[in-house]
C-alpha atoms as an extended CHARMM CRD file, in Angstrom:
* protein
*
       101  EXT
         1         1  MET       CA             -9.4550000000       -9.1020000000        2.4720000000  PROA      1               0.0000000000
         2         2  GLU       CA             -7.3850000000       -9.6230000000        5.5910000000  PROA      2               0.0000000000
         3         3  THR       CA             -5.0130000000       -6.9530000000        6.9300000000  PROA      3               0.0000000000
         4         4  TYR       CA             -1.4550000000       -7.6520000000        8.0740000000  PROA      4               0.0000000000
         5         5  ILE       CA              1.0880000000       -5.3440000000        9.6600000000  PROA      5               0.0000000000
         6         6  ILE       CA              4.7050000000       -6.3110000000        9.0440000000  PROA      6               0.0000000000
         7         7  LEU       CA              7.3840000000       -4.9100000000       11.3360000000  PROA      7               0.0000000000
         8         8  MET       CA             10.8840000000       -5.0440000000        9.8720000000  PROA      8               0.0000000000
         9         9  GLY       CA             14.3750000000       -4.6630000000       11.2220000000  PROA      9               0.0000000000
        10        10  MET       CA             17.3590000000       -3.9000000000        8.9980000000  PROA      10              0.0000000000
        11        11  THR       CA             19.9710000000       -6.5360000000        8.3390000000  PROA      11              0.0000000000
        12        12  GLU       CA             23.5820000000       -5.7560000000        7.5550000000  PROA      12              0.0000000000
        13        13  LYS       CA             22.8300000000       -6.4190000000        3.8790000000  PROA      13              0.0000000000
        14        14  GLY       CA             19.9270000000       -3.9660000000        4.0660000000  PROA      14              0.0000000000
        15        15  LEU       CA             22.1600000000       -1.2960000000        5.5350000000  PROA      15              0.0000000000
        16        16  ASN       CA             24.8190000000       -1.8790000000        2.8870000000  PROA      16              0.0000000000
        17        17  GLU       CA             22.2780000000       -1.7370000000        0.0630000000  PROA      17              0.0000000000
        18        18  ILE       CA             19.8610000000        0.8070000000        1.5490000000  PROA      18              0.0000000000
        19        19  HSD       CA             19.8390000000        2.7740000000       -1.7170000000  PROA      19              0.0000000000
        20        20  ARG       CA             18.1390000000       -0.2050000000       -3.4330000000  PROA      20              0.0000000000
        21        21  ILE       CA             15.2170000000       -0.4810000000       -1.0160000000  PROA      21              0.0000000000
        22        22  PRO       CA             12.8360000000        2.0140000000       -2.7390000000  PROA      22              0.0000000000
        23        23  ALA       CA             13.1620000000        0.2050000000       -6.0920000000  PROA      23              0.0000000000
        24        24  PHE       CA             12.7450000000       -3.1740000000       -4.3790000000  PROA      24              0.0000000000
        25        25  VAL       CA              9.5230000000       -2.0100000000       -2.7090000000  PROA      25              0.0000000000
        26        26  GLU       CA              8.1040000000       -0.7440000000       -6.0200000000  PROA      26              0.0000000000
        27        27  SER       CA              8.9700000000       -4.0290000000       -7.7270000000  PROA      27              0.0000000000
        28        28  LEU       CA              7.4690000000       -6.0330000000       -4.8710000000  PROA      28              0.0000000000
        29        29  LYS       CA              4.2900000000       -3.9620000000       -4.9990000000  PROA      29              0.0000000000
        30        30  ASP       CA              3.7440000000       -4.9430000000       -8.6330000000  PROA      30              0.0000000000
        31        31  LYS       CA              4.5050000000       -8.6270000000       -7.9750000000  PROA      31              0.0000000000
        32        32  LEU       CA              2.1440000000       -8.7620000000       -5.0010000000  PROA      32              0.0000000000
        33        33  LYS       CA             -0.6590000000       -7.1970000000       -7.0190000000  PROA      33              0.0000000000
        34        34  LYS       CA             -0.4830000000      -10.1720000000       -9.4170000000  PROA      34              0.0000000000
        35        35  ARG       CA             -1.1950000000      -12.4190000000       -6.3870000000  PROA      35              0.0000000000
        36        36  SER       CA             -4.1480000000      -10.2360000000       -5.2780000000  PROA      36              0.0000000000
        37        37  VAL       CA             -2.1120000000       -8.8380000000       -2.3680000000  PROA      37              0.0000000000
        38        38  ILE       CA             -2.2030000000       -5.0600000000       -1.9580000000  PROA      38              0.0000000000
        39        39  LEU       CA              0.7280000000       -3.2150000000       -0.4200000000  PROA      39              0.0000000000
        40        40  LYS       CA             -1.2110000000       -0.4570000000        1.3540000000  PROA      40              0.0000000000
        41        41  GLY       CA              1.8680000000        1.2560000000        2.7140000000  PROA      41              0.0000000000
        42        42  PHE       CA              5.5840000000        0.8230000000        3.3060000000  PROA      42              0.0000000000
        43        43  TYR       CA              7.1540000000        3.2070000000        5.7890000000  PROA      43              0.0000000000
        44        44  LYS       CA             10.5900000000        3.9760000000        7.1950000000  PROA      44              0.0000000000
        45        45  VAL       CA             10.0180000000        4.5700000000       10.8990000000  PROA      45              0.0000000000
        46        46  MET       CA             12.1320000000        5.6650000000       13.8320000000  PROA      46              0.0000000000
        47        47  GLY       CA             12.4640000000        3.6020000000       16.9620000000  PROA      47              0.0000000000
        48        48  GLU       CA             12.9850000000       -0.0800000000       17.6640000000  PROA      48              0.0000000000
        49        49  THR       CA             11.4680000000       -1.0370000000       14.2980000000  PROA      49              0.0000000000
        50        50  ASP       CA             13.0970000000        0.2080000000       11.0890000000  PROA      50              0.0000000000
        51        51  TYR       CA             10.2500000000       -0.2820000000        8.5800000000  PROA      51              0.0000000000
        52        52  VAL       CA              6.5310000000       -1.0270000000        8.6940000000  PROA      52              0.0000000000
        53        53  ALA       CA              4.4860000000       -2.4500000000        5.8330000000  PROA      53              0.0000000000
        54        54  ILE       CA              0.7250000000       -2.8330000000        5.7000000000  PROA      54              0.0000000000
        55        55  ILE       CA             -0.7290000000       -5.3520000000        3.2910000000  PROA      55              0.0000000000
        56        56  GLU       CA             -4.1770000000       -6.6370000000        2.4570000000  PROA      56              0.0000000000
        57        57  SER       CA             -4.3700000000      -10.2470000000        1.3640000000  PROA      57              0.0000000000
        58        58  PRO       CA             -7.1940000000      -12.5920000000        0.4460000000  PROA      58              0.0000000000
        59        59  ASP       CA             -5.8930000000      -15.1800000000        2.9370000000  PROA      59              0.0000000000
        60        60  ASP       CA             -3.0650000000      -16.2100000000        5.2600000000  PROA      60              0.0000000000
        61        61  LYS       CA             -1.3250000000      -18.2510000000        2.5600000000  PROA      61              0.0000000000
        62        62  GLU       CA             -0.8890000000      -15.2870000000        0.2300000000  PROA      62              0.0000000000
        63        63  ALA       CA              0.1510000000      -13.0830000000        3.1590000000  PROA      63              0.0000000000
        64        64  LEU       CA              2.7980000000      -15.6270000000        4.1280000000  PROA      64              0.0000000000
        65        65  GLY       CA              4.1060000000      -15.5470000000        0.5560000000  PROA      65              0.0000000000
        66        66  ALA       CA              4.3790000000      -11.7630000000        0.7300000000  PROA      66              0.0000000000
        67        67  VAL       CA              6.2780000000      -11.9190000000        4.0250000000  PROA      67              0.0000000000
        68        68  MET       CA              8.5990000000      -14.5660000000        2.6190000000  PROA      68              0.0000000000
        69        69  ALA       CA              9.2600000000      -12.3410000000       -0.3980000000  PROA      69              0.0000000000
        70        70  LEU       CA             10.2260000000       -9.5240000000        1.9720000000  PROA      70              0.0000000000
        71        71  GLY       CA             12.5820000000      -11.8080000000        3.8590000000  PROA      71              0.0000000000
        72        72  LYS       CA             14.1130000000      -13.5070000000        0.8220000000  PROA      72              0.0000000000
        73        73  ILE       CA             15.9280000000      -10.4230000000       -0.4150000000  PROA      73              0.0000000000
        74        74  GLY       CA             17.8680000000      -10.3490000000        2.8430000000  PROA      74              0.0000000000
        75        75  TYR       CA             17.3150000000       -6.6840000000        3.7090000000  PROA      75              0.0000000000
        76        76  PHE       CA             14.9300000000       -7.2550000000        6.6140000000  PROA      76              0.0000000000
        77        77  THR       CA             13.9530000000       -9.4600000000        9.4860000000  PROA      77              0.0000000000
        78        78  THR       CA             10.1870000000       -9.5580000000        9.8980000000  PROA      78              0.0000000000
        79        79  LEU       CA              7.5120000000       -9.8370000000       12.5520000000  PROA      79              0.0000000000
        80        80  THR       CA              3.9940000000      -10.1540000000       11.1490000000  PROA      80              0.0000000000
        81        81  LEU       CA              0.7870000000       -9.1810000000       12.9180000000  PROA      81              0.0000000000
        82        82  LYS       CA             -2.6820000000      -10.0380000000       11.6630000000  PROA      82              0.0000000000
        83        83  ALA       CA             -4.9170000000       -7.0150000000       12.1940000000  PROA      83              0.0000000000
        84        84  TYR       CA             -8.6420000000       -6.9150000000       12.8490000000  PROA      84              0.0000000000
        85        85  SER       CA            -10.9020000000       -3.9650000000       12.1440000000  PROA      85              0.0000000000
        86        86  MET       CA            -13.1390000000       -2.5390000000       14.8390000000  PROA      86              0.0000000000
        87        87  LEU       CA            -16.1290000000       -4.0630000000       12.9970000000  PROA      87              0.0000000000
        88        88  GLU       CA            -14.4930000000       -7.5200000000       13.1760000000  PROA      88              0.0000000000
        89        89  MET       CA            -13.7600000000       -6.9400000000       16.8440000000  PROA      89              0.0000000000
        90        90  LYS       CA            -17.3710000000       -5.9380000000       17.5180000000  PROA      90              0.0000000000
        91        91  GLU       CA            -18.6450000000       -9.0280000000       15.7040000000  PROA      91              0.0000000000
        92        92  SER       CA            -16.3270000000      -11.2200000000       17.8040000000  PROA      92              0.0000000000
        93        93  ILE       CA            -17.4830000000       -9.5280000000       21.0010000000  PROA      93              0.0000000000
        94        94  ASP       CA            -21.0910000000      -10.1570000000       19.9590000000  PROA      94              0.0000000000
        95        95  ILE       CA            -20.3350000000      -13.8550000000       19.3400000000  PROA      95              0.0000000000
        96        96  TYR       CA            -18.5830000000      -14.1050000000       22.6940000000  PROA      96              0.0000000000
        97        97  SER       CA            -21.3910000000      -12.3280000000       24.4940000000  PROA      97              0.0000000000
        98        98  GLN       CA            -24.0440000000      -14.5970000000       22.9860000000  PROA      98              0.0000000000
        99        99  SER       CA            -22.2430000000      -17.9340000000       23.0660000000  PROA      99              0.0000000000
       100       100  TYR       CA            -19.9220000000      -17.9380000000       26.0540000000  PROA      100             0.0000000000
       101       101  ARG       CA            -21.9070000000      -16.5160000000       28.9470000000  PROA      101             0.0000000000
């Protein structure tokens, strides 16, 4: 499974319908699960970003579908980051060290 971090900003629609966001997230969680995407966390945060979601997806295509589902409702703008574990980073460093000297 691949990990993705989704940073979200509120839209005017999201602000006007903020009371609906918790139910939307629960509904989305169930829909994503049917596509083998796991919503690991969905957080309201303070600062430049309004919300952060963490998902695990079998591939980029399913992750893109999840991000599009978040955007479709019109509550958020999104910025998606693909995340790599420290083990993946170490493996990449090992490949670099062996192959690109």
